[in-house]
mmCIF file of the N, C-alpha and C atoms, coordinates in Angstrom:
data_MODEL
# 
_entry.id   MODEL 
# 
loop_
_atom_site.group_PDB 
_atom_site.id 
_atom_site.type_symbol 
_atom_site.label_atom_id 
_atom_site.label_alt_id 
_atom_site.label_comp_id 
_atom_site.label_asym_id 
_atom_site.label_entity_id 
_atom_site.label_seq_id 
_atom_site.pdbx_PDB_ins_code 
_atom_site.Cartn_x 
_atom_site.Cartn_y 
_atom_site.Cartn_z 
_atom_site.occupancy 
_atom_site.B_iso_or_equiv 
_atom_site.pdbx_formal_charge 
_atom_site.auth_seq_id 
_atom_site.auth_comp_id 
_atom_site.auth_asym_id 
_atom_site.auth_atom_id 
_atom_site.pdbx_PDB_model_num 
ATOM 1   N N  . MET A 1 1  ? -7.849  -23.269 -8.533  1.00 0.00 ? 1  MET A N  1 
ATOM 2   C CA . MET A 1 1  ? -7.746  -21.981 -9.325  1.00 0.00 ? 1  MET A CA 1 
ATOM 3   C C  . MET A 1 1  ? -8.842  -22.238 -10.587 1.00 0.00 ? 1  MET A C  1 
ATOM 4   N N  . SER A 1 2  ? -9.667  -21.390 -10.774 1.00 0.00 ? 2  SER A N  1 
ATOM 5   C CA . SER A 1 2  ? -10.583 -21.490 -11.793 1.00 0.00 ? 2  SER A CA 1 
ATOM 6   C C  . SER A 1 2  ? -10.069 -21.044 -13.024 1.00 0.00 ? 2  SER A C  1 
ATOM 7   N N  . GLY A 1 3  ? -10.331 -21.899 -14.162 1.00 0.00 ? 3  GLY A N  1 
ATOM 8   C CA . GLY A 1 3  ? -9.688  -21.405 -15.428 1.00 0.00 ? 3  GLY A CA 1 
ATOM 9   C C  . GLY A 1 3  ? -8.233  -21.854 -15.635 1.00 0.00 ? 3  GLY A C  1 
ATOM 10  N N  . VAL A 1 4  ? -7.565  -22.568 -14.732 1.00 0.00 ? 4  VAL A N  1 
ATOM 11  C CA . VAL A 1 4  ? -6.195  -23.028 -14.961 1.00 0.00 ? 4  VAL A CA 1 
ATOM 12  C C  . VAL A 1 4  ? -5.958  -24.537 -15.005 1.00 0.00 ? 4  VAL A C  1 
ATOM 13  N N  . SER A 1 5  ? -5.312  -24.824 -16.022 1.00 0.00 ? 5  SER A N  1 
ATOM 14  C CA . SER A 1 5  ? -5.140  -26.324 -16.270 1.00 0.00 ? 5  SER A CA 1 
ATOM 15  C C  . SER A 1 5  ? -4.510  -26.903 -15.083 1.00 0.00 ? 5  SER A C  1 
ATOM 16  N N  . PHE A 1 6  ? -4.988  -28.231 -14.865 1.00 0.00 ? 6  PHE A N  1 
ATOM 17  C CA . PHE A 1 6  ? -4.424  -28.853 -13.829 1.00 0.00 ? 6  PHE A CA 1 
ATOM 18  C C  . PHE A 1 6  ? -3.042  -29.002 -13.861 1.00 0.00 ? 6  PHE A C  1 
ATOM 19  N N  . GLU A 1 7  ? -2.393  -29.085 -14.883 1.00 0.00 ? 7  GLU A N  1 
ATOM 20  C CA . GLU A 1 7  ? -1.052  -29.578 -14.972 1.00 0.00 ? 7  GLU A CA 1 
ATOM 21  C C  . GLU A 1 7  ? -0.216  -28.246 -14.617 1.00 0.00 ? 7  GLU A C  1 
ATOM 22  N N  . ASP A 1 8  ? -0.821  -27.105 -14.786 1.00 0.00 ? 8  ASP A N  1 
ATOM 23  C CA . ASP A 1 8  ? -0.065  -25.872 -14.467 1.00 0.00 ? 8  ASP A CA 1 
ATOM 24  C C  . ASP A 1 8  ? -0.141  -25.208 -13.161 1.00 0.00 ? 8  ASP A C  1 
ATOM 25  N N  . ARG A 1 9  ? -1.341  -25.773 -12.562 1.00 0.00 ? 9  ARG A N  1 
ATOM 26  C CA . ARG A 1 9  ? -1.626  -25.093 -11.183 1.00 0.00 ? 9  ARG A CA 1 
ATOM 27  C C  . ARG A 1 9  ? -0.618  -24.987 -10.138 1.00 0.00 ? 9  ARG A C  1 
ATOM 28  N N  . VAL A 1 10 ? 0.151   -26.010 -9.929  1.00 0.00 ? 10 VAL A N  1 
ATOM 29  C CA . VAL A 1 10 ? 1.199   -26.125 -8.894  1.00 0.00 ? 10 VAL A CA 1 
ATOM 30  C C  . VAL A 1 10 ? 2.388   -24.979 -9.252  1.00 0.00 ? 10 VAL A C  1 
ATOM 31  N N  . ALA A 1 11 ? 2.748   -25.047 -10.437 1.00 0.00 ? 11 ALA A N  1 
ATOM 32  C CA . ALA A 1 11 ? 3.770   -24.203 -10.924 1.00 0.00 ? 11 ALA A CA 1 
ATOM 33  C C  . ALA A 1 11 ? 3.282   -22.663 -10.924 1.00 0.00 ? 11 ALA A C  1 
ATOM 34  N N  . ARG A 1 12 ? 2.182   -22.506 -11.148 1.00 0.00 ? 12 ARG A N  1 
ATOM 35  C CA . ARG A 1 12 ? 1.435   -21.245 -11.260 1.00 0.00 ? 12 ARG A CA 1 
ATOM 36  C C  . ARG A 1 12 ? 1.380   -20.583 -9.720  1.00 0.00 ? 12 ARG A C  1 
ATOM 37  N N  . THR A 1 13 ? 0.937   -21.466 -8.757  1.00 0.00 ? 13 THR A N  1 
ATOM 38  C CA . THR A 1 13 ? 0.897   -21.073 -7.590  1.00 0.00 ? 13 THR A CA 1 
ATOM 39  C C  . THR A 1 13 ? 2.232   -20.656 -6.900  1.00 0.00 ? 13 THR A C  1 
ATOM 40  N N  . ASP A 1 14 ? 3.167   -21.600 -7.173  1.00 0.00 ? 14 ASP A N  1 
ATOM 41  C CA . ASP A 1 14 ? 4.569   -21.201 -6.687  1.00 0.00 ? 14 ASP A CA 1 
ATOM 42  C C  . ASP A 1 14 ? 4.978   -19.972 -7.306  1.00 0.00 ? 14 ASP A C  1 
ATOM 43  N N  . GLU A 1 15 ? 4.849   -19.710 -8.561  1.00 0.00 ? 15 GLU A N  1 
ATOM 44  C CA . GLU A 1 15 ? 5.303   -18.488 -9.152  1.00 0.00 ? 15 GLU A CA 1 
ATOM 45  C C  . GLU A 1 15 ? 4.645   -17.265 -8.600  1.00 0.00 ? 15 GLU A C  1 
ATOM 46  N N  . TYR A 1 16 ? 3.343   -17.432 -8.398  1.00 0.00 ? 16 TYR A N  1 
ATOM 47  C CA . TYR A 1 16 ? 2.571   -16.183 -7.704  1.00 0.00 ? 16 TYR A CA 1 
ATOM 48  C C  . TYR A 1 16 ? 3.031   -16.077 -6.320  1.00 0.00 ? 16 TYR A C  1 
ATOM 49  N N  . LEU A 1 17 ? 3.384   -16.960 -5.666  1.00 0.00 ? 17 LEU A N  1 
ATOM 50  C CA . LEU A 1 17 ? 4.098   -16.752 -4.232  1.00 0.00 ? 17 LEU A CA 1 
ATOM 51  C C  . LEU A 1 17 ? 5.341   -16.014 -4.378  1.00 0.00 ? 17 LEU A C  1 
ATOM 52  N N  . GLU A 1 18 ? 6.140   -16.618 -5.220  1.00 0.00 ? 18 GLU A N  1 
ATOM 53  C CA . GLU A 1 18 ? 7.536   -15.864 -5.461  1.00 0.00 ? 18 GLU A CA 1 
ATOM 54  C C  . GLU A 1 18 ? 7.376   -14.528 -5.992  1.00 0.00 ? 18 GLU A C  1 
ATOM 55  N N  . ALA A 1 19 ? 6.388   -14.206 -6.658  1.00 0.00 ? 19 ALA A N  1 
ATOM 56  C CA . ALA A 1 19 ? 6.119   -12.790 -7.334  1.00 0.00 ? 19 ALA A CA 1 
ATOM 57  C C  . ALA A 1 19 ? 5.535   -11.785 -6.148  1.00 0.00 ? 19 ALA A C  1 
ATOM 58  N N  . MET A 1 20 ? 4.748   -12.343 -5.347  1.00 0.00 ? 20 MET A N  1 
ATOM 59  C CA . MET A 1 20 ? 4.162   -11.611 -4.062  1.00 0.00 ? 20 MET A CA 1 
ATOM 60  C C  . MET A 1 20 ? 5.355   -11.297 -3.203  1.00 0.00 ? 20 MET A C  1 
ATOM 61  N N  . GLN A 1 21 ? 6.291   -12.260 -2.856  1.00 0.00 ? 21 GLN A N  1 
ATOM 62  C CA . GLN A 1 21 ? 7.347   -11.985 -1.949  1.00 0.00 ? 21 GLN A CA 1 
ATOM 63  C C  . GLN A 1 21 ? 8.367   -10.948 -2.583  1.00 0.00 ? 21 GLN A C  1 
ATOM 64  N N  . ALA A 1 22 ? 8.446   -11.030 -3.929  1.00 0.00 ? 22 ALA A N  1 
ATOM 65  C CA . ALA A 1 22 ? 9.448   -9.855  -4.544  1.00 0.00 ? 22 ALA A CA 1 
ATOM 66  C C  . ALA A 1 22 ? 8.725   -8.463  -4.404  1.00 0.00 ? 22 ALA A C  1 
ATOM 67  N N  . ILE A 1 23 ? 7.334   -8.550  -4.567  1.00 0.00 ? 23 ILE A N  1 
ATOM 68  C CA . ILE A 1 23 ? 6.742   -7.103  -4.333  1.00 0.00 ? 23 ILE A CA 1 
ATOM 69  C C  . ILE A 1 23 ? 6.783   -6.697  -2.910  1.00 0.00 ? 23 ILE A C  1 
ATOM 70  N N  . TRP A 1 24 ? 6.776   -7.600  -2.005  1.00 0.00 ? 24 TRP A N  1 
ATOM 71  C CA . TRP A 1 24 ? 6.806   -7.219  -0.621  1.00 0.00 ? 24 TRP A CA 1 
ATOM 72  C C  . TRP A 1 24 ? 8.214   -6.791  -0.125  1.00 0.00 ? 24 TRP A C  1 
ATOM 73  N N  . SER A 1 25 ? 9.200   -7.434  -0.664  1.00 0.00 ? 25 SER A N  1 
ATOM 74  C CA . SER A 1 25 ? 10.630  -7.357  -0.138  1.00 0.00 ? 25 SER A CA 1 
ATOM 75  C C  . SER A 1 25 ? 11.632  -6.473  -0.901  1.00 0.00 ? 25 SER A C  1 
ATOM 76  N N  . GLN A 1 26 ? 11.289  -6.252  -2.117  1.00 0.00 ? 26 GLN A N  1 
ATOM 77  C CA . GLN A 1 26 ? 12.457  -5.570  -2.896  1.00 0.00 ? 26 GLN A CA 1 
ATOM 78  C C  . GLN A 1 26 ? 12.065  -4.069  -3.025  1.00 0.00 ? 26 GLN A C  1 
ATOM 79  N N  . GLU A 1 27 ? 13.169  -3.248  -2.965  1.00 0.00 ? 27 GLU A N  1 
ATOM 80  C CA . GLU A 1 27 ? 13.127  -1.893  -3.202  1.00 0.00 ? 27 GLU A CA 1 
ATOM 81  C C  . GLU A 1 27 ? 12.219  -1.420  -4.490  1.00 0.00 ? 27 GLU A C  1 
ATOM 82  N N  . LYS A 1 28 ? 12.781  -2.001  -5.530  1.00 0.00 ? 28 LYS A N  1 
ATOM 83  C CA . LYS A 1 28 ? 12.082  -1.887  -6.919  1.00 0.00 ? 28 LYS A CA 1 
ATOM 84  C C  . LYS A 1 28 ? 11.705  -3.120  -7.436  1.00 0.00 ? 28 LYS A C  1 
ATOM 85  N N  . PRO A 1 29 ? 10.561  -3.637  -7.076  1.00 0.00 ? 29 PRO A N  1 
ATOM 86  C CA . PRO A 1 29 ? 10.157  -5.018  -7.534  1.00 0.00 ? 29 PRO A CA 1 
ATOM 87  C C  . PRO A 1 29 ? 10.289  -5.375  -8.897  1.00 0.00 ? 29 PRO A C  1 
ATOM 88  N N  . ALA A 1 30 ? 10.821  -6.508  -9.074  1.00 0.00 ? 30 ALA A N  1 
ATOM 89  C CA . ALA A 1 30 ? 10.925  -7.085  -10.579 1.00 0.00 ? 30 ALA A CA 1 
ATOM 90  C C  . ALA A 1 30 ? 10.765  -8.641  -10.383 1.00 0.00 ? 30 ALA A C  1 
ATOM 91  N N  . TYR A 1 31 ? 10.078  -9.139  -11.322 1.00 0.00 ? 31 TYR A N  1 
ATOM 92  C CA . TYR A 1 31 ? 9.988   -10.657 -11.335 1.00 0.00 ? 31 TYR A CA 1 
ATOM 93  C C  . TYR A 1 31 ? 9.577   -11.155 -12.684 1.00 0.00 ? 31 TYR A C  1 
ATOM 94  N N  . HIS A 1 32 ? 10.280  -12.061 -13.248 1.00 0.00 ? 32 HIS A N  1 
ATOM 95  C CA . HIS A 1 32 ? 9.991   -12.582 -14.591 1.00 0.00 ? 32 HIS A CA 1 
ATOM 96  C C  . HIS A 1 32 ? 9.964   -14.178 -14.608 1.00 0.00 ? 32 HIS A C  1 
ATOM 97  N N  . GLY A 1 33 ? 8.791   -14.512 -14.825 1.00 0.00 ? 33 GLY A N  1 
ATOM 98  C CA . GLY A 1 33 ? 8.470   -16.124 -14.776 1.00 0.00 ? 33 GLY A CA 1 
ATOM 99  C C  . GLY A 1 33 ? 7.732   -16.411 -15.991 1.00 0.00 ? 33 GLY A C  1 
ATOM 100 N N  . ARG A 1 34 ? 7.170   -17.585 -15.828 1.00 0.00 ? 34 ARG A N  1 
ATOM 101 C CA . ARG A 1 34 ? 6.332   -18.088 -17.005 1.00 0.00 ? 34 ARG A CA 1 
ATOM 102 C C  . ARG A 1 34 ? 4.865   -17.561 -17.033 1.00 0.00 ? 34 ARG A C  1 
ATOM 103 N N  . PHE A 1 35 ? 4.364   -17.347 -15.805 1.00 0.00 ? 35 PHE A N  1 
ATOM 104 C CA . PHE A 1 35 ? 2.987   -16.909 -15.731 1.00 0.00 ? 35 PHE A CA 1 
ATOM 105 C C  . PHE A 1 35 ? 2.817   -15.479 -15.461 1.00 0.00 ? 35 PHE A C  1 
ATOM 106 N N  . VAL A 1 36 ? 3.839   -14.866 -14.672 1.00 0.00 ? 36 VAL A N  1 
ATOM 107 C CA . VAL A 1 36 ? 3.764   -13.451 -14.313 1.00 0.00 ? 36 VAL A CA 1 
ATOM 108 C C  . VAL A 1 36 ? 5.040   -12.814 -14.441 1.00 0.00 ? 36 VAL A C  1 
ATOM 109 N N  . SER A 1 37 ? 5.077   -11.489 -15.143 1.00 0.00 ? 37 SER A N  1 
ATOM 110 C CA . SER A 1 37 ? 6.359   -10.767 -15.225 1.00 0.00 ? 37 SER A CA 1 
ATOM 111 C C  . SER A 1 37 ? 6.076   -9.275  -15.093 1.00 0.00 ? 37 SER A C  1 
ATOM 112 N N  . PHE A 1 38 ? 6.944   -8.717  -14.260 1.00 0.00 ? 38 PHE A N  1 
ATOM 113 C CA . PHE A 1 38 ? 6.784   -7.272  -13.997 1.00 0.00 ? 38 PHE A CA 1 
ATOM 114 C C  . PHE A 1 38 ? 8.124   -6.849  -13.757 1.00 0.00 ? 38 PHE A C  1 
ATOM 115 N N  . GLU A 1 39 ? 8.283   -5.508  -13.780 1.00 0.00 ? 39 GLU A N  1 
ATOM 116 C CA . GLU A 1 39 ? 9.554   -4.659  -13.268 1.00 0.00 ? 39 GLU A CA 1 
ATOM 117 C C  . GLU A 1 39 ? 9.066   -3.216  -13.223 1.00 0.00 ? 39 GLU A C  1 
ATOM 118 N N  . GLU A 1 40 ? 9.838   -2.423  -12.518 1.00 0.00 ? 40 GLU A N  1 
ATOM 119 C CA . GLU A 1 40 ? 9.814   -0.927  -12.277 1.00 0.00 ? 40 GLU A CA 1 
ATOM 120 C C  . GLU A 1 40 ? 8.245   -0.722  -11.815 1.00 0.00 ? 40 GLU A C  1 
ATOM 121 N N  . VAL A 1 41 ? 7.856   -1.614  -10.915 1.00 0.00 ? 41 VAL A N  1 
ATOM 122 C CA . VAL A 1 41 ? 6.412   -1.334  -10.266 1.00 0.00 ? 41 VAL A CA 1 
ATOM 123 C C  . VAL A 1 41 ? 6.745   -0.546  -8.919  1.00 0.00 ? 41 VAL A C  1 
ATOM 124 N N  . GLN A 1 42 ? 5.791   0.063   -8.385  1.00 0.00 ? 42 GLN A N  1 
ATOM 125 C CA . GLN A 1 42 ? 5.788   0.658   -7.011  1.00 0.00 ? 42 GLN A CA 1 
ATOM 126 C C  . GLN A 1 42 ? 4.708   0.002   -6.257  1.00 0.00 ? 42 GLN A C  1 
ATOM 127 N N  . ALA A 1 43 ? 5.253   -0.512  -5.022  1.00 0.00 ? 43 ALA A N  1 
ATOM 128 C CA . ALA A 1 43 ? 4.289   -1.300  -4.283  1.00 0.00 ? 43 ALA A CA 1 
ATOM 129 C C  . ALA A 1 43 ? 4.417   -0.723  -2.854  1.00 0.00 ? 43 ALA A C  1 
ATOM 130 N N  . HIS A 1 44 ? 3.526   0.154   -2.502  1.00 0.00 ? 44 HIS A N  1 
ATOM 131 C CA . HIS A 1 44 ? 3.458   0.775   -1.229  1.00 0.00 ? 44 HIS A CA 1 
ATOM 132 C C  . HIS A 1 44 ? 2.159   0.855   -0.578  1.00 0.00 ? 44 HIS A C  1 
ATOM 133 N N  . PRO A 1 45 ? 1.929   0.699   0.678   1.00 0.00 ? 45 PRO A N  1 
ATOM 134 C CA . PRO A 1 45 ? 2.996   0.533   1.737   1.00 0.00 ? 45 PRO A CA 1 
ATOM 135 C C  . PRO A 1 45 ? 3.425   -0.863  1.757   1.00 0.00 ? 45 PRO A C  1 
ATOM 136 N N  . ARG A 1 46 ? 4.591   -1.168  2.152   1.00 0.00 ? 46 ARG A N  1 
ATOM 137 C CA . ARG A 1 46 ? 5.093   -2.416  2.270   1.00 0.00 ? 46 ARG A CA 1 
ATOM 138 C C  . ARG A 1 46 ? 4.620   -3.014  3.603   1.00 0.00 ? 46 ARG A C  1 
ATOM 139 N N  . PRO A 1 47 ? 4.632   -4.385  3.598   1.00 0.00 ? 47 PRO A N  1 
ATOM 140 C CA . PRO A 1 47 ? 4.201   -4.971  4.934   1.00 0.00 ? 47 PRO A CA 1 
ATOM 141 C C  . PRO A 1 47 ? 5.174   -4.677  6.074   1.00 0.00 ? 47 PRO A C  1 
ATOM 142 N N  . LEU A 1 48 ? 4.690   -4.673  7.178   1.00 0.00 ? 48 LEU A N  1 
ATOM 143 C CA . LEU A 1 48 ? 5.465   -4.564  8.403   1.00 0.00 ? 48 LEU A CA 1 
ATOM 144 C C  . LEU A 1 48 ? 6.309   -5.600  8.614   1.00 0.00 ? 48 LEU A C  1 
ATOM 145 N N  . GLN A 1 49 ? 5.761   -6.774  8.421   1.00 0.00 ? 49 GLN A N  1 
ATOM 146 C CA . GLN A 1 49 ? 6.275   -8.129  8.635   1.00 0.00 ? 49 GLN A CA 1 
ATOM 147 C C  . GLN A 1 49 ? 7.445   -8.232  7.617   1.00 0.00 ? 49 GLN A C  1 
ATOM 148 N N  . GLN A 1 50 ? 8.665   -8.419  8.043   1.00 0.00 ? 50 GLN A N  1 
ATOM 149 C CA . GLN A 1 50 ? 9.739   -8.514  7.089   1.00 0.00 ? 50 GLN A CA 1 
ATOM 150 C C  . GLN A 1 50 ? 10.564  -9.776  7.393   1.00 0.00 ? 50 GLN A C  1 
ATOM 151 N N  . PRO A 1 51 ? 10.904  -10.420 6.229   1.00 0.00 ? 51 PRO A N  1 
ATOM 152 C CA . PRO A 1 51 ? 11.042  -10.073 4.966   1.00 0.00 ? 51 PRO A CA 1 
ATOM 153 C C  . PRO A 1 51 ? 9.538   -9.936  4.252   1.00 0.00 ? 51 PRO A C  1 
ATOM 154 N N  . THR A 1 52 ? 8.794   -10.932 4.652   1.00 0.00 ? 52 THR A N  1 
ATOM 155 C CA . THR A 1 52 ? 7.315   -10.913 4.043   1.00 0.00 ? 52 THR A CA 1 
ATOM 156 C C  . THR A 1 52 ? 6.443   -11.282 5.078   1.00 0.00 ? 52 THR A C  1 
ATOM 157 N N  . PRO A 1 53 ? 5.073   -10.999 4.913   1.00 0.00 ? 53 PRO A N  1 
ATOM 158 C CA . PRO A 1 53 ? 4.048   -11.447 5.981   1.00 0.00 ? 53 PRO A CA 1 
ATOM 159 C C  . PRO A 1 53 ? 4.037   -13.102 5.787   1.00 0.00 ? 53 PRO A C  1 
ATOM 160 N N  . ARG A 1 54 ? 3.411   -13.527 6.890   1.00 0.00 ? 54 ARG A N  1 
ATOM 161 C CA . ARG A 1 54 ? 3.363   -14.973 6.854   1.00 0.00 ? 54 ARG A CA 1 
ATOM 162 C C  . ARG A 1 54 ? 2.239   -15.367 5.815   1.00 0.00 ? 54 ARG A C  1 
ATOM 163 N N  . ILE A 1 55 ? 2.424   -16.489 5.186   1.00 0.00 ? 55 ILE A N  1 
ATOM 164 C CA . ILE A 1 55 ? 1.571   -17.002 4.229   1.00 0.00 ? 55 ILE A CA 1 
ATOM 165 C C  . ILE A 1 55 ? 1.013   -18.262 4.721   1.00 0.00 ? 55 ILE A C  1 
ATOM 166 N N  . ILE A 1 56 ? -0.314  -18.435 4.641   1.00 0.00 ? 56 ILE A N  1 
ATOM 167 C CA . ILE A 1 56 ? -0.862  -19.784 5.211   1.00 0.00 ? 56 ILE A CA 1 
ATOM 168 C C  . ILE A 1 56 ? -1.278  -20.509 3.992   1.00 0.00 ? 56 ILE A C  1 
ATOM 169 N N  . ILE A 1 57 ? -0.813  -21.612 3.967   1.00 0.00 ? 57 ILE A N  1 
ATOM 170 C CA . ILE A 1 57 ? -1.182  -22.596 2.844   1.00 0.00 ? 57 ILE A CA 1 
ATOM 171 C C  . ILE A 1 57 ? -1.933  -23.891 3.375   1.00 0.00 ? 57 ILE A C  1 
ATOM 172 N N  . GLY A 1 58 ? -2.885  -24.261 2.806   1.00 0.00 ? 58 GLY A N  1 
ATOM 173 C CA . GLY A 1 58 ? -3.547  -25.500 3.073   1.00 0.00 ? 58 GLY A CA 1 
ATOM 174 C C  . GLY A 1 58 ? -3.795  -26.428 1.999   1.00 0.00 ? 58 GLY A C  1 
ATOM 175 N N  . GLY A 1 59 ? -3.945  -27.724 2.331   1.00 0.00 ? 59 GLY A N  1 
ATOM 176 C CA . GLY A 1 59 ? -4.071  -28.841 1.328   1.00 0.00 ? 59 GLY A CA 1 
ATOM 177 C C  . GLY A 1 59 ? -3.636  -30.163 1.822   1.00 0.00 ? 59 GLY A C  1 
ATOM 178 N N  . SER A 1 60 ? -3.709  -31.072 0.984   1.00 0.00 ? 60 SER A N  1 
ATOM 179 C CA . SER A 1 60 ? -3.132  -32.385 1.321   1.00 0.00 ? 60 SER A CA 1 
ATOM 180 C C  . SER A 1 60 ? -2.347  -33.009 0.281   1.00 0.00 ? 60 SER A C  1 
ATOM 181 N N  . SER A 1 61 ? -1.799  -32.404 -0.697  1.00 0.00 ? 61 SER A N  1 
ATOM 182 C CA . SER A 1 61 ? -1.034  -33.150 -1.650  1.00 0.00 ? 61 SER A CA 1 
ATOM 183 C C  . SER A 1 61 ? 0.532   -32.892 -1.364  1.00 0.00 ? 61 SER A C  1 
ATOM 184 N N  . ALA A 1 62 ? 1.288   -33.682 -2.055  1.00 0.00 ? 62 ALA A N  1 
ATOM 185 C CA . ALA A 1 62 ? 2.707   -33.540 -1.833  1.00 0.00 ? 62 ALA A CA 1 
ATOM 186 C C  . ALA A 1 62 ? 3.285   -32.062 -2.354  1.00 0.00 ? 62 ALA A C  1 
ATOM 187 N N  . PRO A 1 63 ? 2.738   -31.450 -3.403  1.00 0.00 ? 63 PRO A N  1 
ATOM 188 C CA . PRO A 1 63 ? 3.220   -30.211 -3.649  1.00 0.00 ? 63 PRO A CA 1 
ATOM 189 C C  . PRO A 1 63 ? 2.895   -29.119 -2.606  1.00 0.00 ? 63 PRO A C  1 
ATOM 190 N N  . VAL A 1 64 ? 1.674   -29.309 -2.062  1.00 0.00 ? 64 VAL A N  1 
ATOM 191 C CA . VAL A 1 64 ? 1.271   -28.403 -1.002  1.00 0.00 ? 64 VAL A CA 1 
ATOM 192 C C  . VAL A 1 64 ? 2.225   -28.354 0.281   1.00 0.00 ? 64 VAL A C  1 
ATOM 193 N N  . LEU A 1 65 ? 2.606   -29.802 0.642   1.00 0.00 ? 65 LEU A N  1 
ATOM 194 C CA . LEU A 1 65 ? 3.324   -29.979 1.765   1.00 0.00 ? 65 LEU A CA 1 
ATOM 195 C C  . LEU A 1 65 ? 4.811   -29.403 1.484   1.00 0.00 ? 65 LEU A C  1 
ATOM 196 N N  . ARG A 1 66 ? 5.401   -29.561 0.309   1.00 0.00 ? 66 ARG A N  1 
ATOM 197 C CA . ARG A 1 66 ? 6.686   -28.928 -0.109  1.00 0.00 ? 66 ARG A CA 1 
ATOM 198 C C  . ARG A 1 66 ? 6.521   -27.493 -0.121  1.00 0.00 ? 66 ARG A C  1 
ATOM 199 N N  . ARG A 1 67 ? 5.499   -26.895 -0.580  1.00 0.00 ? 67 ARG A N  1 
ATOM 200 C CA . ARG A 1 67 ? 5.385   -25.489 -0.581  1.00 0.00 ? 67 ARG A CA 1 
ATOM 201 C C  . ARG A 1 67 ? 5.258   -24.843 0.862   1.00 0.00 ? 67 ARG A C  1 
ATOM 202 N N  . THR A 1 68 ? 4.571   -25.623 1.699   1.00 0.00 ? 68 THR A N  1 
ATOM 203 C CA . THR A 1 68 ? 4.498   -25.183 3.056   1.00 0.00 ? 68 THR A CA 1 
ATOM 204 C C  . THR A 1 68 ? 5.853   -25.263 3.875   1.00 0.00 ? 68 THR A C  1 
ATOM 205 N N  . LEU A 1 69 ? 6.590   -26.265 3.535   1.00 0.00 ? 69 LEU A N  1 
ATOM 206 C CA . LEU A 1 69 ? 7.911   -26.436 4.271   1.00 0.00 ? 69 LEU A CA 1 
ATOM 207 C C  . LEU A 1 69 ? 8.842   -25.297 3.757   1.00 0.00 ? 69 LEU A C  1 
ATOM 208 N N  . LYS A 1 70 ? 8.747   -25.047 2.440   1.00 0.00 ? 70 LYS A N  1 
ATOM 209 C CA . LYS A 1 70 ? 9.660   -24.054 1.885   1.00 0.00 ? 70 LYS A CA 1 
ATOM 210 C C  . LYS A 1 70 ? 9.268   -22.699 2.422   1.00 0.00 ? 70 LYS A C  1 
ATOM 211 N N  . ALA A 1 71 ? 8.019   -22.344 2.691   1.00 0.00 ? 71 ALA A N  1 
ATOM 212 C CA . ALA A 1 71 ? 7.647   -21.079 3.048   1.00 0.00 ? 71 ALA A CA 1 
ATOM 213 C C  . ALA A 1 71 ? 7.763   -20.870 4.691   1.00 0.00 ? 71 ALA A C  1 
ATOM 214 N N  . ALA A 1 72 ? 7.957   -22.035 5.385   1.00 0.00 ? 72 ALA A N  1 
ATOM 215 C CA . ALA A 1 72 ? 7.980   -22.003 6.885   1.00 0.00 ? 72 ALA A CA 1 
ATOM 216 C C  . ALA A 1 72 ? 9.327   -21.211 7.383   1.00 0.00 ? 72 ALA A C  1 
ATOM 217 N N  . PRO A 1 73 ? 9.107   -20.397 8.234   1.00 0.00 ? 73 PRO A N  1 
ATOM 218 C CA . PRO A 1 73 ? 10.149  -19.637 8.756   1.00 0.00 ? 73 PRO A CA 1 
ATOM 219 C C  . PRO A 1 73 ? 11.172  -20.540 9.542   1.00 0.00 ? 73 PRO A C  1 
ATOM 220 N N  . ALA A 1 74 ? 12.554  -20.239 9.500   1.00 0.00 ? 74 ALA A N  1 
ATOM 221 C CA . ALA A 1 74 ? 13.422  -21.105 10.386  1.00 0.00 ? 74 ALA A CA 1 
ATOM 222 C C  . ALA A 1 74 ? 13.364  -20.807 11.750  1.00 0.00 ? 74 ALA A C  1 
ATOM 223 N N  . ARG A 1 75 ? 13.517  -21.797 12.525  1.00 0.00 ? 75 ARG A N  1 
ATOM 224 C CA . ARG A 1 75 ? 13.350  -21.605 13.905  1.00 0.00 ? 75 ARG A CA 1 
ATOM 225 C C  . ARG A 1 75 ? 14.649  -21.820 14.610  1.00 0.00 ? 75 ARG A C  1 
# 
């Protein structure tokens, strides 16, 4: 991520993913975090894939593996 400190990039990415999932799945999306905060937004149309679209994550670090496993659908 350009312009983002190395120390904050993992936390920022995790928060952005959580915020996107809130927008995609909540009737009246609201999210309050360290890097992004919103409420009373309208997000239409919603994705057909519920609760959220698949998110493809790539990389080779431990945080990427953790994020990938967290986002993986249960089988």
